[in-house]
DODREN-650690 format. One record per residue (C-alpha): x, y negated, z; residue in one letter; chain. Coordinates in nm, 2 decimals. Example, Ala and Ser with C-alpha at 12.3 -4.5 7.8 and 13.67 -1.06 7.14 Angstrom:
<torgus>
+--------+--------+--------+--------+-------+
|     px |     py |     pz | gudren | timar |
+--------+--------+--------+--------+-------+
|   1.23 |   0.45 |   0.78 |      a |     A |
|   1.37 |   0.11 |   0.71 |      s |     A |
+--------+--------+--------+--------+-------+
</torgus>
This chain:
<torgus>
+--------+--------+--------+--------+-------+
|     px |     py |     pz | gudren | timar |
+--------+--------+--------+--------+-------+
|  16.36 |   9.55 |   7.73 |      m |     A |
|  16.60 |   9.81 |   7.60 |      k |     A |
|  16.87 |   9.54 |   7.57 |      n |     A |
|  16.81 |   9.43 |   7.93 |      y |     A |
|  16.84 |   9.79 |   8.06 |      i |     A |
|  17.16 |   9.84 |   7.85 |      y |     A |
|  17.32 |   9.52 |   8.00 |      q |     A |
|  17.22 |   9.64 |   8.35 |      l |     A |
|  17.39 |   9.98 |   8.30 |      v |     A |
|  17.71 |   9.80 |   8.17 |      i |     A |
|  17.72 |   9.58 |   8.49 |      f |     A |
|  17.67 |   9.88 |   8.72 |      v |     A |
|  17.95 |  10.08 |   8.55 |      v |     A |
|  18.18 |   9.78 |   8.57 |      a |     A |
|  18.10 |   9.72 |   8.94 |      l |     A |
|  18.16 |  10.09 |   9.01 |      f |     A |
|  18.50 |  10.08 |   8.84 |      n |     A |
|  18.60 |   9.77 |   9.05 |      i |     A |
|  18.50 |   9.93 |   9.38 |      i |     A |
|  18.64 |  10.27 |   9.32 |      y |     A |
|  18.95 |  10.18 |   9.12 |      s |     A |
|  19.28 |  10.33 |   9.25 |      p |     A |
|  19.41 |   9.98 |   9.36 |      s |     A |
|  19.10 |   9.91 |   9.56 |      a |     A |
|  19.11 |  10.25 |   9.72 |      l |     A |
|  19.47 |  10.20 |   9.80 |      s |     A |
|  19.40 |   9.86 |   9.96 |      a |     A |
|  19.11 |  10.01 |  10.16 |      s |     A |
|  19.33 |  10.29 |  10.28 |      n |     A |
|  19.61 |  10.05 |  10.38 |      e |     A |
|  19.38 |   9.83 |  10.58 |      s |     A |
|  19.22 |  10.13 |  10.75 |      s |     A |
|  19.54 |  10.31 |  10.82 |      k |     A |
|  19.62 |  10.35 |  11.19 |      e |     A |
|  19.89 |  10.13 |  11.33 |      i |     A |
|  20.12 |  10.27 |  11.59 |      q |     A |
|  20.36 |  10.07 |  11.81 |      i |     A |
|  20.58 |  10.27 |  12.05 |      e |     A |
|  20.81 |  10.07 |  12.29 |      l |     A |
|  21.14 |  10.23 |  12.39 |      r |     A |
|  21.25 |  10.26 |  12.75 |      e |     A |
|  21.60 |  10.14 |  12.69 |      s |     A |
|  21.72 |   9.91 |  12.42 |      v |     A |
|  22.05 |   9.73 |  12.32 |      e |     A |
|  22.01 |   9.39 |  12.14 |      v |     A |
|  22.25 |   9.14 |  12.00 |      n |     A |
|  22.05 |   8.82 |  11.94 |      n |     A |
|  21.96 |   8.53 |  12.16 |      r |     A |
|  21.59 |   8.62 |  12.12 |      k |     A |
|  21.42 |   8.96 |  12.14 |      i |     A |
|  21.21 |   9.06 |  11.84 |      k |     A |
|  20.95 |   9.34 |  11.87 |      l |     A |
|  21.12 |   9.54 |  11.59 |      g |     A |
|  21.43 |   9.56 |  11.80 |      e |     A |
|  21.26 |   9.73 |  12.10 |      i |     A |
|  20.98 |   9.93 |  11.93 |      a |     A |
|  20.92 |  10.19 |  11.67 |      d |     A |
|  20.64 |  10.06 |  11.44 |      i |     A |
|  20.43 |  10.26 |  11.19 |      e |     A |
|  20.22 |  10.03 |  10.97 |      a |     A |
|  20.19 |   9.92 |  10.61 |      p |     A |
|  20.52 |   9.77 |  10.50 |      e |     A |
|  20.41 |   9.40 |  10.49 |      i |     A |
|  20.23 |   9.43 |  10.82 |      l |     A |
|  20.53 |   9.62 |  10.97 |      k |     A |
|  20.76 |   9.33 |  10.88 |      r |     A |
|  20.53 |   9.08 |  11.04 |      q |     A |
|  20.49 |   9.29 |  11.35 |      l |     A |
|  20.87 |   9.34 |  11.38 |      s |     A |
|  20.92 |   8.96 |  11.38 |      a |     A |
|  20.70 |   8.90 |  11.69 |      i |     A |
|  20.90 |   8.70 |  11.95 |      d |     A |
|  20.93 |   8.88 |  12.28 |      m |     A |
|  21.13 |   8.62 |  12.47 |      g |     A |
|  21.50 |   8.55 |  12.54 |      f |     A |
|  21.77 |   8.81 |  12.56 |      s |     A |
|  21.99 |   8.84 |  12.87 |      p |     A |
|  22.34 |   8.69 |  12.86 |      a |     A |
|  22.60 |   8.90 |  12.67 |      p |     A |
|  22.70 |   9.20 |  12.88 |      g |     A |
|  22.40 |   9.16 |  13.11 |      k |     A |
|  22.06 |   9.34 |  13.13 |      g |     A |
|  21.70 |   9.26 |  13.22 |      k |     A |
|  21.38 |   9.46 |  13.28 |      i |     A |
|  21.06 |   9.39 |  13.11 |      l |     A |
|  20.73 |   9.48 |  13.26 |      d |     A |
|  20.54 |   9.72 |  13.03 |      g |     A |
|  20.20 |   9.58 |  13.09 |      r |     A |
|  20.31 |   9.23 |  13.03 |      q |     A |
|  20.48 |   9.34 |  12.70 |      v |     A |
|  20.16 |   9.51 |  12.59 |      e |     A |
|  19.95 |   9.21 |  12.67 |      s |     A |
|  20.19 |   8.98 |  12.48 |      k |     A |
|  20.17 |   9.20 |  12.17 |      i |     A |
|  19.79 |   9.22 |  12.17 |      k |     A |
|  19.75 |   8.85 |  12.22 |      s |     A |
|  19.96 |   8.77 |  11.91 |      n |     A |
|  19.76 |   8.58 |  11.65 |      r |     A |
|  19.88 |   8.82 |  11.39 |      l |     A |
|  19.62 |   9.07 |  11.49 |      f |     A |
|  19.33 |   8.83 |  11.46 |      a |     A |
|  19.46 |   8.70 |  11.13 |      a |     A |
|  19.46 |   9.06 |  10.98 |      n |     A |
|  19.13 |   9.16 |  11.14 |      n |     A |
|  19.30 |   9.43 |  11.33 |      l |     A |
|  19.09 |   9.60 |  11.61 |      s |     A |
|  19.18 |   9.83 |  11.89 |      s |     A |
|  19.02 |  10.12 |  11.69 |      e |     A |
|  19.31 |  10.14 |  11.45 |      n |     A |
|  19.60 |  10.02 |  11.67 |      i |     A |
|  19.78 |  10.25 |  11.92 |      s |     A |
|  20.04 |  10.09 |  12.15 |      i |     A |
|  20.25 |  10.31 |  12.37 |      f |     A |
|  20.44 |  10.12 |  12.64 |      v |     A |
|  20.65 |  10.26 |  12.93 |      p |     A |
|  20.62 |  10.10 |  13.27 |      d |     A |
|  20.96 |   9.93 |  13.25 |      k |     A |
|  21.17 |   9.85 |  12.95 |      i |     A |
|  21.54 |   9.79 |  13.01 |      y |     A |
|  21.71 |   9.54 |  12.77 |      i |     A |
|  22.09 |   9.52 |  12.75 |      e |     A |
|  22.27 |   9.25 |  12.55 |      r |     A |
|  22.56 |   9.38 |  12.34 |      l |     A |
|  22.89 |   9.20 |  12.42 |      s |     A |
|  23.27 |   9.19 |  12.36 |      q |     A |
|  23.57 |   9.06 |  12.54 |      q |     A |
|  23.90 |   8.91 |  12.42 |      i |     A |
|  24.18 |   9.13 |  12.52 |      a |     A |
|  24.43 |   8.98 |  12.77 |      f |     A |
|  24.72 |   9.11 |  12.56 |      d |     A |
|  24.59 |   8.94 |  12.25 |      d |     A |
|  24.58 |   8.60 |  12.43 |      l |     A |
|  24.93 |   8.66 |  12.57 |      k |     A |
|  25.06 |   8.74 |  12.22 |      a |     A |
|  24.91 |   8.40 |  12.10 |      i |     A |
|  25.09 |   8.22 |  12.39 |      y |     A |
|  25.42 |   8.39 |  12.32 |      e |     A |
|  25.41 |   8.32 |  11.95 |      e |     A |
|  25.34 |   7.95 |  12.01 |      y |     A |
|  25.63 |   7.92 |  12.25 |      i |     A |
|  25.87 |   8.11 |  12.02 |      s |     A |
|  25.78 |   7.89 |  11.72 |      e |     A |
|  25.83 |   7.57 |  11.91 |      h |     A |
|  26.15 |   7.66 |  12.09 |      l |     A |
|  26.33 |   7.71 |  11.75 |      g |     A |
|  26.51 |   8.04 |  11.83 |      g |     A |
|  26.61 |   7.96 |  12.19 |      q |     A |
|  26.64 |   8.26 |  12.43 |      d |     A |
|  26.33 |   8.26 |  12.66 |      f |     A |
|  26.12 |   8.48 |  12.89 |      e |     A |
|  25.76 |   8.44 |  13.00 |      i |     A |
|  25.64 |   8.54 |  13.35 |      r |     A |
|  25.33 |   8.48 |  13.57 |      d |     A |
|  25.11 |   8.46 |  13.26 |      f |     A |
|  24.74 |   8.41 |  13.34 |      n |     A |
|  24.42 |   8.32 |  13.16 |      v |     A |
|  24.13 |   8.09 |  13.28 |      r |     A |
|  23.79 |   8.02 |  13.12 |      g |     A |
|  23.77 |   8.35 |  12.93 |      v |     A |
|  23.41 |   8.49 |  12.92 |      d |     A |
|  23.20 |   8.78 |  12.80 |      t |     A |
|  23.10 |   8.70 |  12.44 |      y |     A |
|  22.82 |   8.83 |  12.21 |      p |     A |
|  22.92 |   9.07 |  11.94 |      e |     A |
|  23.04 |   8.91 |  11.62 |      g |     A |
|  23.34 |   8.76 |  11.45 |      e |     A |
|  23.57 |   8.59 |  11.69 |      v |     A |
|  23.78 |   8.29 |  11.59 |      d |     A |
|  24.05 |   8.15 |  11.82 |      i |     A |
|  24.18 |   7.81 |  11.74 |      s |     A |
|  24.55 |   7.71 |  11.72 |      e |     A |
|  24.69 |   7.64 |  12.07 |      p |     A |
|  24.73 |   7.29 |  12.19 |      v |     A |
|  24.98 |   7.19 |  12.46 |      s |     A |
|  24.96 |   6.91 |  12.72 |      n |     A |
|  25.31 |   6.98 |  12.84 |      s |     A |
|  25.59 |   6.74 |  12.76 |      k |     A |
|  25.85 |   7.02 |  12.76 |      e |     A |
|  25.80 |   7.39 |  12.68 |      l |     A |
|  25.99 |   7.51 |  12.99 |      k |     A |
|  25.88 |   7.58 |  13.35 |      g |     A |
|  25.50 |   7.59 |  13.39 |      r |     A |
|  25.35 |   7.55 |  13.04 |      v |     A |
|  24.97 |   7.55 |  12.97 |      t |     A |
|  24.81 |   7.59 |  12.63 |      l |     A |
|  24.45 |   7.55 |  12.54 |      y |     A |
|  24.25 |   7.74 |  12.27 |      v |     A |
|  23.89 |   7.71 |  12.16 |      k |     A |
|  23.67 |   8.02 |  12.11 |      i |     A |
|  23.41 |   8.06 |  11.84 |      k |     A |
|  23.18 |   8.37 |  11.77 |      v |     A |
|  23.01 |   8.37 |  11.44 |      n |     A |
|  23.08 |   8.00 |  11.40 |      g |     A |
|  22.93 |   7.90 |  11.74 |      k |     A |
|  23.15 |   7.72 |  11.99 |      d |     A |
|  23.19 |   7.91 |  12.32 |      y |     A |
|  23.42 |   7.66 |  12.50 |      g |     A |
|  23.79 |   7.63 |  12.58 |      r |     A |
|  24.03 |   7.88 |  12.74 |      v |     A |
|  24.36 |   7.79 |  12.91 |      s |     A |
|  24.67 |   8.01 |  12.88 |      l |     A |
|  24.93 |   7.94 |  13.14 |      s |     A |
|  25.27 |   8.09 |  13.22 |      g |     A |
|  25.62 |   8.01 |  13.35 |      w |     A |
|  25.87 |   7.98 |  13.06 |      v |     A |
|  26.23 |   8.05 |  13.15 |      d |     A |
|  26.48 |   7.92 |  12.88 |      i |     A |
|  26.84 |   8.04 |  12.88 |      f |     A |
|  27.12 |   7.82 |  12.74 |      d |     A |
|  27.49 |   7.74 |  12.77 |      d |     A |
|  27.51 |   7.47 |  13.03 |      v |     A |
|  27.80 |   7.26 |  13.17 |      l |     A |
|  27.83 |   7.32 |  13.54 |      c |     A |
|  28.06 |   7.20 |  13.82 |      a |     A |
|  28.34 |   7.46 |  13.89 |      s |     A |
|  28.34 |   7.35 |  14.26 |      r |     A |
|  28.17 |   7.09 |  14.47 |      s |     A |
|  28.25 |   6.75 |  14.33 |      l |     A |
|  28.20 |   6.42 |  14.52 |      t |     A |
|  28.06 |   6.09 |  14.40 |      r |     A |
|  28.32 |   5.87 |  14.24 |      g |     A |
|  28.52 |   6.16 |  14.11 |      k |     A |
|  28.66 |   6.13 |  13.75 |      t |     A |
|  28.59 |   6.46 |  13.57 |      i |     A |
|  28.88 |   6.65 |  13.42 |      w |     A |
|  28.91 |   6.98 |  13.24 |      q |     A |
|  28.93 |   7.21 |  13.54 |      g |     A |
|  28.64 |   7.04 |  13.72 |      d |     A |
|  28.37 |   7.19 |  13.50 |      v |     A |
|  28.29 |   7.51 |  13.30 |      h |     A |
|  28.01 |   7.64 |  13.07 |      v |     A |
|  27.79 |   7.93 |  13.17 |      k |     A |
|  27.46 |   8.08 |  13.07 |      r |     A |
|  27.18 |   7.93 |  13.29 |      v |     A |
|  26.80 |   7.93 |  13.32 |      n |     A |
|  26.73 |   7.57 |  13.24 |      v |     A |
|  26.36 |   7.58 |  13.34 |      a |     A |
|  26.44 |   7.40 |  13.66 |      n |     A |
|  26.67 |   7.14 |  13.51 |      i |     A |
|  26.48 |   6.82 |  13.47 |      h |     A |
|  26.56 |   6.63 |  13.15 |      g |     A |
|  26.87 |   6.69 |  12.94 |      d |     A |
|  27.20 |   6.87 |  13.02 |      y |     A |
|  27.54 |   6.91 |  12.87 |      f |     A |
|  27.67 |   7.20 |  12.66 |      n |     A |
|  28.03 |   7.09 |  12.60 |      d |     A |
|  28.31 |   7.01 |  12.84 |      v |     A |
|  28.43 |   6.72 |  12.61 |      n |     A |
|  28.10 |   6.54 |  12.68 |      d |     A |
|  28.20 |   6.45 |  13.03 |      v |     A |
|  28.58 |   6.44 |  13.04 |      i |     A |
|  28.70 |   6.11 |  13.17 |      g |     A |
|  28.36 |   6.01 |  13.30 |      k |     A |
|  28.28 |   5.94 |  13.67 |      v |     A |
|  28.02 |   6.11 |  13.89 |      l |     A |
|  27.77 |   5.87 |  14.04 |      n |     A |
|  27.65 |   6.14 |  14.28 |      r |     A |
|  27.77 |   6.46 |  14.43 |      n |     A |
|  27.77 |   6.77 |  14.21 |      a |     A |
|  27.72 |   7.11 |  14.39 |      p |     A |
|  27.94 |   7.40 |  14.27 |      a |     A |
|  27.79 |   7.60 |  13.98 |      n |     A |
|  27.51 |   7.36 |  13.94 |      k |     A |
|  27.44 |   7.18 |  13.61 |      a |     A |
|  27.59 |   6.83 |  13.55 |      i |     A |
|  27.32 |   6.62 |  13.38 |      t |     A |
|  27.35 |   6.28 |  13.20 |      p |     A |
|  27.21 |   6.09 |  13.49 |      n |     A |
|  27.49 |   6.22 |  13.72 |      m |     A |
|  27.78 |   6.06 |  13.52 |      v |     A |
|  27.88 |   5.72 |  13.39 |      e |     A |
|  28.16 |   5.57 |  13.20 |      e |     A |
|  28.47 |   5.47 |  13.39 |      q |     A |
|  28.51 |   5.10 |  13.48 |      a |     A |
|  28.77 |   4.93 |  13.25 |      v |     A |
|  28.77 |   4.62 |  13.47 |      v |     A |
|  28.82 |   4.66 |  13.85 |      r |     A |
|  28.72 |   4.41 |  14.12 |      k |     A |
|  29.01 |   4.16 |  14.16 |      g |     A |
|  29.15 |   4.22 |  13.81 |      d |     A |
|  29.26 |   3.91 |  13.61 |      r |     A |
|  29.07 |   3.90 |  13.28 |      v |     A |
|  29.06 |   3.67 |  12.98 |      k |     A |
|  28.73 |   3.48 |  12.96 |      i |     A |
|  28.64 |   3.43 |  12.59 |      v |     A |
|  28.37 |   3.17 |  12.52 |      a |     A |
|  28.26 |   3.16 |  12.16 |      a |     A |
|  28.01 |   2.94 |  11.98 |      r |     A |
|  28.01 |   2.94 |  11.60 |      g |     A |
|  28.37 |   2.89 |  11.49 |      n |     A |
|  28.47 |   2.74 |  11.82 |      l |     A |
|  28.65 |   2.98 |  12.06 |      k |     A |
|  28.78 |   2.90 |  12.40 |      l |     A |
|  28.99 |   3.13 |  12.62 |      v |     A |
|  29.06 |   3.09 |  12.99 |      t |     A |
|  29.15 |   3.31 |  13.28 |      i |     A |
|  28.93 |   3.45 |  13.55 |      g |     A |
|  28.91 |   3.71 |  13.83 |      v |     A |
|  28.65 |   3.99 |  13.82 |      a |     A |
|  28.43 |   4.00 |  14.13 |      k |     A |
|  28.32 |   4.36 |  14.07 |      s |     A |
|  28.40 |   4.67 |  13.87 |      d |     A |
|  28.27 |   4.67 |  13.51 |      g |     A |
|  28.23 |   4.91 |  13.22 |      r |     A |
|  28.22 |   4.83 |  12.85 |      i |     A |
|  27.91 |   4.62 |  12.76 |      d |     A |
|  27.82 |   4.58 |  13.13 |      e |     A |
|  27.76 |   4.23 |  13.27 |      t |     A |
|  27.97 |   4.13 |  13.58 |      i |     A |
|  28.05 |   3.81 |  13.76 |      q |     A |
|  28.38 |   3.65 |  13.69 |      v |     A |
|  28.53 |   3.35 |  13.88 |      q |     A |
|  28.70 |   3.09 |  13.65 |      n |     A |
|  29.04 |   3.02 |  13.81 |      t |     A |
|  29.05 |   2.67 |  13.66 |      t |     A |
|  28.71 |   2.54 |  13.77 |      s |     A |
|  28.65 |   2.78 |  14.06 |      g |     A |
|  28.30 |   2.85 |  13.93 |      k |     A |
|  28.15 |   3.20 |  13.90 |      s |     A |
|  27.99 |   3.30 |  13.57 |      i |     A |
|  27.82 |   3.60 |  13.42 |      n |     A |
|  28.02 |   3.77 |  13.15 |      a |     A |
|  28.00 |   4.09 |  12.94 |      v |     A |
|  28.30 |   4.33 |  12.96 |      v |     A |
|  28.45 |   4.38 |  12.62 |      t |     A |
|  28.78 |   4.55 |  12.71 |      g |     A |
|  29.02 |   4.65 |  12.97 |      k |     A |
|  29.12 |   4.30 |  13.06 |      d |     A |
|  28.87 |   4.08 |  12.87 |      s |     A |
|  28.51 |   3.95 |  12.91 |      v |     A |
|  28.29 |   3.74 |  12.69 |      k |     A |
|  28.06 |   3.45 |  12.77 |      v |     A |
|  27.77 |   3.35 |  12.54 |      f |     A |
|  27.65 |   2.99 |  12.51 |      y |     A |
+--------+--------+--------+--------+-------+
</torgus>
């Protein structure tokens, strides 16, 4: 009997120590501690979704506080925009969260303070116009290889208001064949690694170069000599294709169209002089292997070196196609 009473005393003491131990008391205090959630009237957020911890001040045990803070309160507005949440709906959403039932939380130890309206604003940033223009100018400068240029009428399309974060702008890509006149570049925008689309950078690029121009109005068929042309500094943005820089490039050539005074003379405006004229007597050389025959003919049109013309054989009276090889000679291939 004494042994039974002794064992019973030991059991009661052990049970008392478990119930009233410091850790048990602490856990009991934590679970019974009042939880307070106070919603703010105006909040700035920077994420796609709103979490309770971003819009409320929460007083609760640490683990529970982290869980409460993570409650999803819906989507944020677009960057730079705002939205208003109804206080009663917010309170209802908080109370209906399964976290409360899972932790056996009752209205007795939870206090929620909610204003009638909660204004949510999404943080944002914009890419400066001058920064995009600097990217455009740097690209043009690098690809023109030191040529003298100016940019005017610069504009940007597709730029947006972006969320706060690290902005990455890709290397520009050009769809223009020439970097003069109207030139458009494209860059891609990323914020924190997320793609936010393409932006176009467009401007008019004036390039200045030494260009060969007519000294006066020159007519078609004119053979160009030293005094007919001169070199001057010109904006080449409106010149389509290539142009000449040196007088010696055109001396002795013939204009195939009119050249206005002080306007650029371009390669498509000139051609070599004809070395054979219509009616000239020419040697017709027919060659095949080691066999070579020479006869005389009459040119039926003007011809330049390597140009094919018709020649009439004076012996047979027949007209044949021949390639001009010199001032008084043509060649026939068999």
